[in-house]
Structures are given as structure tokens and as C-alpha cells.
C-alpha positions as a Python dict, from the first residue, in 0.01 Angstrom:
ca = {
    (1, 'M'): (0, 0, 0),
    (2, 'Y'): (-355, 99, 143),
    (3, 'K'): (-257, 453, 83),
    (4, 'Y'): (-183, 371, -317),
    (5, 'F'): (-566, 254, -332),
    (6, 'L'): (-723, 511, -136),
    (7, 'S'): (-544, 776, -331),
    (8, 'L'): (-697, 624, -642),
    (9, 'I'): (-1037, 530, -511),
    (10, 'G'): (-1018, 942, -386),
    (11, 'L'): (-916, 1035, -743),
    (12, 'F'): (-1186, 823, -859),
    (13, 'I'): (-1463, 955, -594),
    (14, 'V'): (-1360, 1303, -673),
    (15, 'D'): (-1410, 1282, -1057),
    (16, 'R'): (-1765, 1120, -1000),
    (17, 'L'): (-1873, 1382, -758),
    (18, 'T'): (-1773, 1656, -996),
    (19, 'K'): (-1963, 1499, -1244),
    (20, 'V'): (-2278, 1478, -1026),
    (21, 'Y'): (-2231, 1817, -913),
    (22, 'F'): (-2234, 1987, -1267),
    (23, 'L'): (-2525, 1765, -1370),
    (24, 'R'): (-2738, 1896, -1085),
    (25, 'N'): (-2606, 2247, -1124),
    (26, 'S'): (-2603, 2289, -1488),
    (27, 'S'): (-2882, 2542, -1492),
    (28, 'L'): (-2751, 2800, -1221),
    (29, 'P'): (-2867, 3141, -1275),
    (30, 'G'): (-2560, 3328, -1473),
    (31, 'G'): (-2419, 3008, -1564),
    (32, 'W'): (-2048, 2913, -1490),
    (33, 'G'): (-1884, 3162, -1730),
    (34, 'E'): (-1695, 3032, -2026),
    (35, 'F'): (-1452, 2813, -1797),
    (36, 'F'): (-1739, 2567, -1685),
    (37, 'S'): (-2017, 2425, -1924),
    (38, 'L'): (-2211, 2101, -1906),
    (39, 'Y'): (-2149, 1900, -2232),
    (40, 'F'): (-2239, 1557, -2315),
    (41, 'N'): (-1992, 1385, -2532),
    (42, 'P'): (-2134, 1076, -2713),
    (43, 'D'): (-1823, 1043, -2918),
    (44, 'I'): (-1437, 929, -2835),
    (45, 'A'): (-1147, 1158, -2755),
    (46, 'F'): (-1158, 1510, -2899),
    (47, 'S'): (-1527, 1460, -2992),
    (48, 'I'): (-1412, 1211, -3292),
    (49, 'P'): (-1725, 1042, -3382),
    (50, 'L'): (-1735, 648, -3355),
    (51, 'A'): (-2026, 405, -3413),
    (52, 'I'): (-2174, 341, -3056),
    (53, 'F'): (-2150, -48, -3127),
    (54, 'I'): (-1768, -29, -3178),
    (55, 'I'): (-1717, 249, -2874),
    (56, 'Y'): (-1823, 19, -2597),
    (57, 'P'): (-1631, -313, -2708),
    (58, 'L'): (-1334, -88, -2802),
    (59, 'V'): (-1338, 73, -2458),
    (60, 'I'): (-1398, -254, -2246),
    (61, 'L'): (-1100, -420, -2457),
    (62, 'I'): (-845, -103, -2381),
    (63, 'I'): (-945, -126, -2029),
    (64, 'V'): (-889, -501, -1997),
    (65, 'G'): (-547, -452, -2156),
    (66, 'L'): (-452, -172, -1942),
    (67, 'I'): (-543, -367, -1631),
    (68, 'V'): (-322, -650, -1751),
    (69, 'A'): (-37, -404, -1795),
    (70, 'W'): (-112, -224, -1451),
    (71, 'W'): (-99, -588, -1275),
    (72, 'K'): (247, -663, -1441),
    (73, 'K'): (377, -342, -1348),
    (74, 'F'): (237, -325, -995),
    (75, 'K'): (374, -690, -930),
    (76, 'K'): (702, -572, -998),
    (77, 'K'): (682, -210, -810),
    (78, 'H'): (752, -56, -1153),
    (79, 'I'): (699, 324, -1140),
    (80, 'L'): (466, 301, -1449),
    (81, 'H'): (201, 135, -1237),
    (82, 'W'): (96, 501, -1129),
    (83, 'P'): (19, 641, -1470),
    (84, 'L'): (-148, 294, -1580),
    (85, 'A'): (-364, 342, -1294),
    (86, 'L'): (-481, 697, -1351),
    (87, 'I'): (-558, 611, -1712),
    (88, 'I'): (-755, 316, -1586),
    (89, 'I'): (-942, 505, -1331),
    (90, 'G'): (-1020, 768, -1591),
    (91, 'A'): (-1138, 505, -1876),
    (92, 'L'): (-1374, 368, -1604),
    (93, 'S'): (-1527, 666, -1497),
    (94, 'N'): (-1590, 788, -1842),
    (95, 'L'): (-1719, 413, -1922),
    (96, 'L'): (-1961, 458, -1641),
    (97, 'D'): (-2067, 803, -1805),
    (98, 'R'): (-2115, 611, -2143),
    (99, 'I'): (-2354, 344, -1953),
    (100, 'N'): (-2536, 584, -1756),
    (101, 'Y'): (-2583, 892, -1985),
    (102, 'N'): (-2519, 734, -2310),
    (103, 'A'): (-2216, 992, -2341),
    (104, 'V'): (-1926, 1149, -2125),
    (105, 'I'): (-1999, 1423, -1899),
    (106, 'D'): (-1746, 1711, -1995),
    (107, 'F'): (-1763, 2044, -1786),
    (108, 'I'): (-1407, 2206, -1811),
    (109, 'N'): (-1430, 2440, -2122),
    (110, 'I'): (-1075, 2579, -2251),
    (111, 'P'): (-1221, 2817, -2547),
    (112, 'F'): (-1091, 2716, -2852),
    (113, 'F'): (-957, 2408, -2745),
    (114, 'S'): (-1177, 2154, -2584),
    (115, 'V'): (-1424, 2053, -2330),
    (116, 'F'): (-1299, 1780, -2090),
    (117, 'N'): (-1327, 1651, -1724),
    (118, 'L'): (-1130, 1513, -1454),
    (119, 'S'): (-1110, 1173, -1582),
    (120, 'D'): (-967, 1331, -1910),
    (121, 'I'): (-707, 1515, -1723),
    (122, 'Y'): (-608, 1139, -1532),
    (123, 'I'): (-594, 980, -1876),
    (124, 'T'): (-374, 1255, -2022),
    (125, 'T'): (-140, 1280, -1738),
    (126, 'G'): (-75, 892, -1716),
    (127, 'V'): (-2, 908, -2092),
    (128, 'I'): (226, 1204, -2070),
    (129, 'W'): (399, 1038, -1771),
    (130, 'I'): (447, 682, -1967),
    (131, 'L'): (562, 899, -2283),
    (132, 'Y'): (807, 1097, -2052),
    (133, 'F'): (943, 781, -1898),
    (134, 'E'): (985, 589, -2211),
    (135, 'L'): (1136, 876, -2455),
    (136, 'F'): (1366, 1037, -2185),
    (137, 'Y'): (1385, 878, -1805),
    (138, 'K'): (1499, 525, -1979),
    (139, 'K'): (1745, 672, -2174),
    (140, 'Y'): (1888, 909, -1884),
    (141, 'I'): (1902, 616, -1657),
    (142, 'K'): (2112, 430, -1924),
    (143, 'L'): (2343, 689, -1982),
    (144, 'N'): (2406, 736, -1612),
    (145, 'K'): (2472, 360, -1534),
}
């Protein structure tokens, strides 16, 4: 079990370190090209604007709900505790950005798509994992019983 928590802590630390790195090195000569560019996103996912007095309570409420769901899955050793944990560490890291910088630090730039960070990748991976499980895997298990 300690490997589980160490891996989650490691992912969280990598995310935090990459954000600090890009904050400190955003003005390097020649820049980072098109793929890496520092961006402060004060909005929610995909830069959808939302008033700051709504963002903080909403994010905290979502994180608390995710932690409750995670704890239930973790106690049962259900496979979905992994993607829930990924979503939680991603959300916590982005919340720390909001608290420290009044915006989320994004630095991976996919032209004509989006600018995002590792936390966003963790969240997206967790959501896709849960959707896959709910839409396909559960049905596959039922069909093969």
C-alpha cells in the first residue's frame, strides 16, 4: 500500500516541480517554442470564465466529494480508486495554484487546441479511465460471467 501512496505523492511532486520550473524559466532566451509556453488561467476547464467567488467553493466541494468517493472505493480495493486519486491530486495541485497565483499555471501548449499542465493530464486520465470502466469494462465483465 505504501507504493500506492508514494506513486501518488511522486506524481503530485512532479506536477508541482514542473510548474515551478516553468514559472522560474519562462523568460529563457528563444523561449520554449510553440509546445511550451507559460500561461496563467484564471478560469475553469478549457478557459470557461466563472466568478472567483464561485470557483473556490465549487472546487473545494468537488474535491471533498471526490475524496469521499475515493475512500469508499479504496476501502473496497475497487479499481476505480486509482483514477479517483489521479483526479484528486490534479485538482489539489490546481487549487494550490489558484491559492498562490489566483490562476492555474499551464505550460503545455497544443496549438489550436489548448494550454494545460500535468494536473490536467492526471484529471483527464482519471475521467477517461472511469468512463471506460463504466461504459465498457463493466458490460464486458457481465457478458463473460
